[in-house]
N, C-alpha and C positions, 0 to 999 in steps of 0.2 A: 813386249809385242814387237815382232820382227818388222822390218821395213817392207814396203810394197803396197800395192793397191788393196782396198777393202771394199766389201759390199755390205751395206746395211739392209737388213731385212726386218720388216715389221709385220707381225701377225695380230690383227685386231679381232679378238674372239668375243664370245658371249660373256664370259666371266672375267676376262683379263686381256690386256695387251702385252705381247711379248716382243722383244727386240733382240736381234743377234747381229754381231759383226763377224763376217766371214772373210778369210784371206784368199789369196789367189789360188791356193791349193784346195779350197773348199772346206777348210778346217774352221770350226767355230772358235773365235778368239775370245769374245766376251758375250754375255747374255744378261738380260734383265727382264723384269715383269712388273706391271702395275695392275692392281685389281680394279674391277669395274662392278658396280652394283646394278641391280635390276629391281623394278617395282611391280607389284601385282595389285593395282587399285581396285579391281573387281575380280570375281572368279572367272578364270579363263583369259584375263587380260594380262599381258606381259609387256612392260615398257622399260626403256632406258633413257637416260638423259644424254642427248647428242653432244652437248657441250662437255659434260663429264667424260664422254667417250673420247673426244678430241684431246682433252687434258691428259687422259690416261696414256695416249700415244706419246705426248710430249714428255711425260714423266718416264716412261719406259726407255725412250731414246736418250734422255738426259742421263739416266742411270747406266745405260749400256756404253755410251760413247765417251771415251776420254777426250777432252778438248784438244790435247796435244796430237791426237791421231785423226781428228775430224777432217782435216784437209786431205787425207788419203782416201776418203770415201769417193769412189768413182761412179757408184750406181746405188740406187735405192730400189728395193723390191717390196711390194705391199701385198699382203694376204689378208682377206677380210671375211667376217661372217657375211652371209649372202642375202637372204630374202628380207631381212630387216629393212625398214624404210623410214626416211626422214623427209620432211617438208620444210623448206626454209625460204626466207626472203632473198631474192637475187641481189638486191642493192645493199642491204645491211649484212647479209650473211647469217642473220639470226634465225634459229629454228622457230617455227610457229607453234609446234606442239612436241609431244614426246617422239622418240624413236620407237616405232611399233615393231616389236621383236618378231623374228621368224617363228617363235614359239606361240605367239598370240593367237587366240581363238575367237576374238570379238566379232569376226565376220562370218561366223558359222551359219547364221540364218541367211545372210546374203548368198553364201555358197549354195545352201540348200535350195534357195529360190531359183538360182541360175540353172542348177541341175534339174529341177522340176520343170523348167521351161525348155529343157532339151539342149542346153548350150554346151554340155560336157564334150560331146564328140568334136565339135568345131574347135573348142579351146585346145583339146589334146592334139588334134591333127596339125594345128598351126604351131603351138608352143612346145609340144612334146611333153606337157605336164597335165596331170589330171586336175580337175576342179578341186581345190583344197585350200583351206584358210592359211596354210603355211606360206604359200607363194605371195608375191608382193602385190599383184594386181588388185586384189580385194582390199588390201591395206591402203593402196593408193586411193581407191574410191572412198574409204572411210575418212582418211585424212582430208581429202578435198571436200567431202560432204560436211565435215566439221569446221574447216577453216576457210573454205572458199566455195560455199554450196552452189553458187550460180556459175562458178568456173570463170568469173570475169577476170580475176588477176592471173589465173593460170593461163588462160587463152591470150592474155596480153603479154605474157612472158615475164611477169613480175615475180613469179614464184619458181622455185626449183624443187623437183621431186627426184629422189635418188636413193639407191642402196648405199651401204656404208662406204664402199670404195669411192663413189662420186662425192659423198659428203666430206670425206677426208681430203680428197684432191681439191675440193672447193676451198679448203682452208689455205691451200698454197696459192690460190688465185688462178686467173686464166679462165678458159672456156669450161662450161658445164659438160663434163665427159664421164663415161662409164666404160668399163672393160667388158668385152663381149661375153665372157663366161658368166660374169655377174648379171649382165643384162638378160641372159638366157634363162635365169632363174626367176625373173619377174613375172612371167606368164604374159608378157606384152610383146615379146620378140618372136618373130618368125625365125625358127632355128635353121631353116634352109637358106633364106636370103640374108639372115643376120641383120635385119632391120626391124624397126618398130612396125607392127602390123595394124593397118587402119581398122580392120574388122575387130581386132581385140581392143584397140583403143576406144572404139565406139561402144562395144559391149560393156566395158568396165568404166566408161565415162571419164576417160583420162585424156585431156587435150595434149596433142603432140608437143606444143610449145613449152610445156612444163618439164619435159623429159630431156636427159642429156644426150649428147652425140655419142654413138657407139664406136669404140676404137678397138684395135687388136690388143692382145695381152702384152705385147711389147710395142705399144703404139705411142701416140703423141700425147704425153701426159704433161701437166704443169710441173715445173721444177719445184724443188723444196723451198719453202719459205716459212719462217717462224718455228723451226724445229731445232732449236739450239741444243747442242753446240754444232750441229751440221750446218755448214755454210749455205746461206741462201744461194739458189741457183744450181745446187747439186741435182743432177738429173734423176727423175724417177724412170727407170728403165723397164719395169715390169709390174703388172698388177694381175692377181689371180684370186678367185674365190678360194676360201680356206681348204675345202675338200679337194678342189682341183690342184691346189698347190701341193698338198700331201701326195696326191697321185703323181704329180710331176717329180717330186723328190724321190719317189719309188722307181723312177724311170718307167712309169706305168704305161708307156706306149708299147712295151714289149708284149708279145702274145702270151695269153694264159695267165696274166697277172691281174688279180683283183685286189683292191685295197679296201680296208675297213678302218675308218677313223672313229675312235671311241672318245667322244667328248660329252657335252651335256646331252646331246642326241648323237646319232651316228649317220654317217654317209658310207654306203657301200657302192663302189664305182669301178667300172671297167671301160677301157677305150673300145669303141666299136659302134657300128650302126645296126639298127634293127627296126622292124615295124612296130606297130602299137600292140603290146601284149596286155595292156590294162594293168600291169603290175609294176612297171618301172617307168622312170622318167627318161626322156631323151634331152640332153642339153649339150651346149658347147663346152668342152673341157678346157680348151685354150686355143689361142691363135698366136703361136710363137713363130713358126716358119710356115704357117698355113693353118686353116681351121681344122680342128680335130673334134669329132663328136664322141660322146660317151653315153653309156646307160648307167642309171643310178637309182638306188632305192634309199629313201630317207626314213629314219626311225626317230620318233620324237623324244623318247626317254630311254637313255642307256645309263650314262653317268648320273643323270638326274634321278634315276631310280634309287641309287645308293645315297645320294645326298638327301633325298626325301626321307629315307629311313633314318639317316643320321640326325636330321632335324626332328623327326618324330621322337627319337629316343634321347635327344639332347647330348649326343656324343660325336666325336670326330669320325669321319668315314673310315679312317684307317683302323680305328678300334673295332668297328663292325667287321671289316675284312679279316682282322685277326681272330674274330670269334666265329667265323664261318664253320658250320657243322660239316661233317664228312659227307652227308647227304641232306637233301631237302625233305626227306621222308615223303609224305603225301602232299606237301604244300606246293601249290602252284600260284605264281604271281604274274599277272598280266598288267604291266604298268601303262595302261591306256589313259594317262592323266588328261591328255587333250585329244582323245581319240587315238586311232592307230594309223601310222603311215604305211609305207610300203611293206609287203605287197598288197595289203588290204585296202588302204586308202579309205578308211571308215572314220569320219569325224564323230560319229555317234557312238562309237565303242566306249565302254566304261572300264575303269580299272577294276580288276578282280583279284582278290586274295582268297584262295579256297583251300580246303583240305586241313583246316586248323582243328586241333584237338586240345584238350586240357594239358596234354604233355608237350605241346609245341613251345619251343623256346626261341629266343632271339636269333641264335646261330642258324636255325633252320630257315628263318625268314631271310637272312643274309644270303644263304646258299640258294634259296629260291630266286632271289633277285639276280644273282650271278647267272643262274640258269636262264632266267628270262632274257637277260642281255644276250647271251650266246644263242638262244633260240631265235630271237628277233634277227640277229645278224645272219644266221643260217637260212632263215626264210628268204632273205633277200639274195644271198649268195646262190641259193638253189635257183631262184628266178633268173639271175644273171647267167648262170651256167646253161639254163634251158634256152637262153636268148642268143648269147654270143659264142658258146662253145665251152669246152672243158676248162675247168679252173685248175691250173698247175699249182698255184700256191696262193693262199690268202695272206696278204701282207697287212699287218696291223700297226696302227700308230695311235697316239693320243694318250692323255694322262692315265686313263684307266688301265692301259696295257701294262702298267707297272705291276699289276696283280698277276703273279705267276699262276695262281689258282684259276683266274678267269681265262687266261690263255690256254691252259690245259683243258678246261671245260669246253672252250670253243673248239679245240681239235677233236675232243671226244664226241660232242654233240653233232658236229658236221662230218666226222670221219674224214677230215681233210688235214693236210699239212699246213701249219700256221707258222708264219714268221713274224716275230715281234721286233720292230725297229728299236735299235739301241739309242736312237736320237729322240728325245721326248718332244722336241719342237719341230716336227717334220713339216708342218704347213709353213712355218717361218723359213725353213731350209729350202723348201720348194720355191718360195718367192726369191730367195737368194740365188738359187740355181738359174732361174729364168732371167733375173736381172744381170747376172754375170755373163750369161749367154748373149744377151742383147748388147752388153758392153764389150764383147769380144774377149773376155777373160778365159773362156773355155768353149768347147763345142758339144753338140749332142753326143758324139761318140765318147768324149771325155766323161760326160755324165753317166753314160751306160757302164763305163769301166770304173767309175769312182766307187771305192769300197764304202758301203753303208752296212755296217755289221748288223746282223739280226740273230735273235735267239730262236731256234727251231723247236716246234712242238709237234709230236706225232700222236695220232689217236691211240688210246690205251683200252678202248672198248671195241666189242665186235658189233656187226650189223644188227643182230637181233636185239641187243640191249639198246642200241641207238634208236631202232624202230619203235620200241616201246616208249622211250622217252619222248620221241617226236609226236607220237600219237597222243600221249597225255597232254603235251603242250597244245596241240591243235584243238583238243577237246576244251581246254581252258580258254583258248582264243574264241571258240564258238560261244562260250558262256559270256564272254566280254562283248559279243556282238549280237545282242538278243533280237534286234530288228533287222539284221542283215542276213542274206543268204550266204552260208559258209563258203569260202573260196580258198582252196588249198594253194600253197606256194610252189608246189611241184616237188616237195620232199616228203 
């Protein structure tokens, strides 16, 4: 390892924590990963252990950082899963219950009640988000109802409620804080003022005293503590939501760039401002040299679609990918395991697998799953294009992009140029980019000029063939939404 300053980037995701060491030229020096489990105690409930999550961060860092080089770390950057929520005791630091995952659907009934009461337009106009169980506000109500039903301890400031970034920062000590982009995903923040909104706090019954102070993405964070072998006192220079970090790593502030992250679920994001379309979220992408807004669509099940099939058949997901049939035949798969996210925002949608015959084999199901992932992404990309303008290129990142078959399918279904990042840990790299920027190791123009190799895919199908495929997909989506009025995504 050559001499010189280093940046440590940590990406705390749904299924694992990753760590990278990056040198002053932006090159990855070492990397490591620690797995993380999740629990599903009831249908629709998804939980994680907040203490295990913190330990996964410590394990990933310990495996990544050579003690002999730890003193050269000048900045730490943090990227985190976003809407997941933790409630903990301010004095002891101990969590009171589980981390309620962004995937969790236990608040579906409460969401329905608020929508029936006519609260949806108010919530969307202030927060930029539709009423949906994915966002943190309803999870906050559930955690407080369960562990502090009278809100006595919350109002007294004895409890802390926060997303994963604030939970991890709390392990370092200091003030209860959260980064503005993560805060914007809670559905409790006014995205115009970038402050907690009293109307939303009243609606969701969340006392202001339980929430963290909102700071910029390169803001005033507690310094590292207890993250051996990194020396205590090493500054945390940047914090970003994981999807925002991936966008930052793509230099996504450039016009015409849309990024899609393929993880357990997917985020499709573009920088830009728009009015309420009913299809996309508006959120704060980051506040690095000033606040930047973004439009985004969130998909609940992309990578999870394949892992579900792998679990069903008792094989590794790569085995399934290797078995993918040339076509899906008549099979259509709508993986609405917890409802549908953008652009439909239908929590009542159900998973549908249709077109099966006695001749259907496993490979056709795999291909239908790959097509479902690509169709869901294209539904959101089309909505983004209708909102902020022409999409010059769809930049893709995340573990599932290793599938060349999926990337070509994405180009064919959308009729768009697709660029697959050669860096598998782009959220982590985005956190490093922002932290190094804050530390003065490079500039925004440096990041724009930094070579981030991509593999390019161009469509191999014509418009009539794509139109037929898209119509068949939307017919399957309609079947998955039996009680909803069909709403097209614009493609």
